[in-house]
N, C-alpha and C positions, 0 to 999 in steps of 0.2 A: 294818130292814135287816140283811141277813145279811152278815158279813164272812167272806172266803176265810181260813183260819187257816195254819199252818205248810205246809199242802200246796201253798200258792201260792208259797213261796218259790223263787227263783231259784238255778240252779246257777252257781258261781263265773262260768264263761266268759259265759253269759247276762246275768250282772248287769253284766260289765264292759262289753258292747256296750251294754246299757241306759244305765249311767252315761254312756258316752261321747256317746250321742245327745243326752242331757238337757245333759251339760257344754258342748255346741257351743252350744245356746241361751243357756246362762247365760253364757259367755264373752262373746258378743255383749252380752248385757244390761248386763254390768259395763262394757264398754268404751262403750257409750253413755251408761251412767250418769255416767262419770268425764270423758267426752272435752272437757265444758265447761270443766273445770279448764283443760286444755292449750289450749284455744281462747279462754279469757278474755281474753287481751290483744287478740287480733284481734277478738274480738266487741265488748269494750269500745270499741275505736277505730272499728269500722265503725257501730255503732250509738249511740255517745256513750252509754255506759250508765254509773250511779252503782253504788256499792257495792250498794245496797238492790235495785237492778235486777238486778244479776249474782246475788246470793244469792235474789232472787225466780224467775231464770230457771233456774238449778241446781235450785232447789227445786221448781220446777214439774214436773219429772219424778216427784218423790217425792209431791208431791200428787196427780197423776193415779193413781201407783201405789197410794197410800192408799186411793183412792175405790173399788177394785175389790176390796179384801182381803175383807171381810164375804161378800158373794156369791161369791167365788171360792172360798172354804173350802166353803160348802156344795155349789158345783158339782163341786169335787173329790171331796168325798165322795159324791155322787149319780153323777157321770157318768166319773170316773176321770181319771187325770193324763195320758194321751195325748191324748184328745179335747179336753180344755179347754185344755192348752198349744198345740196347734195353733191352735185358734181365736184365741186371744190373739194369738199372733205374727204373725197375718194384720194384726192392729189395729198392731203395731209396723211392719210394712212401711210401711203408710199414714203412719204418723208421721214415719217418716225421709224419705220424700218430702215431706211437707208442710215439713219443716225445709229441706229441700234448695230447695224454692220460696220460702220466707219473705222478706218484703220489708220488715218492719218488726219492731220488739220484741213486738208484739202477736202477730204472726205466729209468731215464734220462740217465745213462751210457749206458744201454743196446741199447737204441734206438739211442744213438749217434753213437755207433759202428755198428749198422744196416745201418745208414745212410752213414756211411764211406764205408761199403760193396757195397752199392748200386751205389754209385757214383764214385768208384774207376776206372771205365773204363772211365770217362768222358774227361779225356786229353790223356790216353794211345792210345784209339780208334782213335781219331783224328791224333796224330802223327804217329801212324802206318799207317793210311790213307795216309797221306802227303807223308810218305816215298816211297809209292808204286804208287801214282798216281799223284804227283807233281814232276816238276824238281827241281833240286838243289836250284837256286835261289828262288824259290815258296816256298821250304821248309822252308828256314832260314827266310822268311817273313812270313809264315803262323804260324810257331813256335812262334816267337815273339808276334804275334798279338793275337794268342790264349791265351797267357799270359796276354795280355792286355785285353783281354775278362775277364780273372780271375780278373784282378785288378778293373775291371768295377763291377763284381760282389761283390767284397769286398767294393767298394765305396756304393753299393746298401744295405749294410749290415751295414752302420752306420747311418746316419742322416736320410735317409727314415725309417730305422726300429725305430730309437729314435721317430721319428714324429708320426709313428703309434702305437707304444706302449700304449700310453693312451687310444686311440681310441678303439683299438681291443684287446690288450693284447698278450703276447708272446706266447699263446697256438693257438689262430686263425692265427697267422703268418705261423706256422707250418701246419697248415691245407691248407692254400692258398698256401704254397711251395709245398705240394704233389699234388694239382692240375696243378700248372705249370710244375712239373716234368712230368705228363702224357702228357701234350702238348707237350713239347720238345721230348718225346717219339715218338710222331706221327710225328714230323716234320722230326726226323733221319730216321724214317722208310719210309717217303714219298721221302725225297731227297737223301740220300745216296745210291750209286750204290750198287746192290745186288749182284754182283759179288765180291768175296772176294781178288781176286788177285791172288788166289791158285786155285789149283785142288780140295782142300777139303781133301786131305789125311794127310796134317799136320805132325808134329813130332811124332813119335811113341815111345811107350814104356812110363815108368812113366814120368811125365811132368818135374820133376826136372832133371831127366837125360838129357834132352834137353837142359840144360841150361849149360852144362859143357864147352862149347867153349866160353859162355860168361864170366863165372866165370875166366877162364883161360887167358883171353885177357888181354894182359899188359896194354892198354889204360883205360879199364874199372876198373882196379885195382888201376891205378893212380888215377883216377876220385873218387873213393869211399869214403875215408875219407873227401875230400873237400866238396864232395856232402852231405854227412851225417851232418857234422856240419856246415859248411859255409850255403849252400844252404837250408838244412832242419832247419837250426838254424834261416835263415832270416824269412822262413814263420812260424816257432814257435814263434819268437817275434810279426811278424806283426799279425799274426791272434788271439794272445791272450795277450802277456805281456805288449804291448805298452799300453793297456787302464789300467790295473792296476798300471803300472808307472806313468802313468798320474794322477791318483786318489788318490793313496796312497803314492807316492814319491812326485810328485808336487802339491798334494792338488787339482786337478781340480774336479768340480762339475761333475756328470754323463753327464749333456748336453753338458759342456765343453769338457770332454774327447770324447764324441761322435763327436764334431765338429773338435776337433783334429785328429781322427781317420779317417774322412772324408777327410780331407787335405792330409793325408799321403798316403791314397789309391789312390786319384787324383795324387798325384806325381807318384806313382807307374804305373797307368795307362800311363800316358804321358811318363815315361820312357821306357816301353815295347813298345808302339808306336814308339818311337824313334829308339829303336833296331831294329823294324821291318824294318824301312826305310834304316838303316845304314849297317845291317848285310851283305846284297849281296854285296854292294859296298866296306865294309872292306875286306870282303873275295877275291874279285877279286884283292885287291892289295896287297894280302898275310897277311893280320891280321887275323889270325885264332883265335878260342877260347882259346887255350893254352897261346898265346902272349897276349890276352886282358885280362885274368883272371891273369896272373902273373903280370901285370901293373895296374890293376885297383883295385883288390881285396884289397891290403893293406889301401886303403882309408877308406873302411868299419871298418877295424880295428881301426884306428884313430877315427872314429866317436864313435865307441862302448867305446874305452878307456876314450873319454872325456865324455860321458854320466856317466860313472862310476866315474869319478873325480868330476863332478859338483854335482852329488847327488841332494839333494833338495835345492841347493844353486841357481839353474837357475829354478825357479817355473814358469816363463812366457814365453808362445810359445815354450816349450820343444818338442813340436811336430816338431818343425824345424829341430832339430838335430835327433830327431827319423827319420824323413822323409830322411834326408840326409844319414843316415846308411842304410836304405831300398835302397835307389837309388844306393848307392855305391856298395851293396852286390849285385846287379842285374847283376854284371859281372859274378858271377859264374852260373847264368842262363842258360849261353852259354854252358855250360857243357852237357846240356840235348840233344839238337840237335847235338852236336858233339859226343856223344855216339852212337846215333842212326846213324848217317851217317858213323861212322867206321865200322859198321857191313852191310852185304848185305841184300837187302829187305826181302829175305826168313828167316831171323832171327830178323828182325827189332823189331816185337812185343815182342818176349823175352828179346832182349837187352834193350829195353826201360822200359819194365815193370820191370826187374832186378834192373835198375838204380832206377827207382821210389820207388822202395821197400825200397833202400838206404836211398832215400830222405825222404819217410814217416816214416821209423824207426827212423831217425835222428828227425823229427818234434815230433813224440811222446816222445822220450827220453828227447830233450831238453824242451819241455813245462812241461812234469811231473818232470824232474830233477832239472829245475830252482824253481817249488814249493817248491819241497824236500828240496832243500839248502835254500830257505826263510825260510821255518819252522825250519829247522834245525839251522841256523844260529839265529833265534829268540829265539830257546830252549838254545843256549848257552849264551843269555844274550844281543844279539845285539838288537838296537832299528830296527824298521820296515824298515827305510831307508836305514840304513848299512846292512841290510839282504838283501834288493834287490840289493845293490852295490856289495855285496860280491858274490851273486848269478851270477850276470852279469859278473863279473871279472873271476869267473870259467869258464863261457862259453867263454869269449874272450882268455883264454890261451888256450882251445881246438880248437878253431878256428885257431889261430896262428898255433898250431902244426899241424893241417891237412894242412894248406897251406904250410908249410916246406915240408911236404911228397910230396905235388905236386910238388914242385920246384925239390925236390932231386931224383924223380924219372922220370925227364923230360929227361935224356939222352937217354933212350931207348924207348922214347914215342913222335914220332912227330905228329903234327897236322894231323888228319884225312883228 
């Protein structure tokens, strides 16, 4: 496979156009990813869901997402971001239509999984494109600002969704999302370059065999546990469990929880915007992802530990502590572009998709696992508040363990 090298780099104006086209799709994917948190009180009441059901429903998105990551990486390297993303968005449209029509929990779950499959290329396609078409500093900035776009989608899934619910209902929201996805697909087809950056030959043989060098890479192995528990766990908590914590531990009303969720996602939007500004400057000064994660990630453990300790004794403005946890945990988001830049452009799609598989397997496992632990602690006689605290404490121990692995394997893995 012959990679088109620096001659394929885009001009700044063209790069902005391409970024905005990809960002429109990723905005919607983040909105779809997070909307179940805002809708959780409504869906719980309408379908009589238990905590494990709610965790499985939210995690179903990530399960469907994870199922496509390995073939997705090979397809991105073979066919290019534009063609692959447009094909996947068509599946996302079908998933939203299926959710709109669902009449049972099983129907919701299957539709949710289909949505996950359909939007599974919305981040990997642009990250692969940035690796091929942008220079180093532009890659770092574009990666962080793409995450900022995702945070904007999460913001849109909070108060705007809560305000629209009485007027149109949750079903009409998913029909509208299907129409918006079709518009985003048209924008990507119009703006993204047709050239894939490769000859079209791509990796040969079974797609899983083409991942051998990715799995064997020591830097990839170093980042896998912390990506699974800390990065995946951040998204699991942010996209689902912050709202049940506010409503069932801190006793917020659904409207109060939606407002708290809104401000948490605004804080994350600002955080990723700031990372986009600072990343190129920090890299120039020798502060790479490994160093920043090592210094910054323990702050998230402190916030999560405090959340477990206070339980329901801190009833007012608990969203401040939840926002501080999410913001501190954003240090681990630097692992994703670091993994991509550790590999040559010809392998970028597979490396990023393999790491994304780790992240989303972590999201699914943590989302469902927290729900199972809550129900398990309740079955053992714990109060609902103590069940939530116990589940989060188990999650915290897993995060600290993955961080210790990251530190312990650092001797043989210098920053890329």
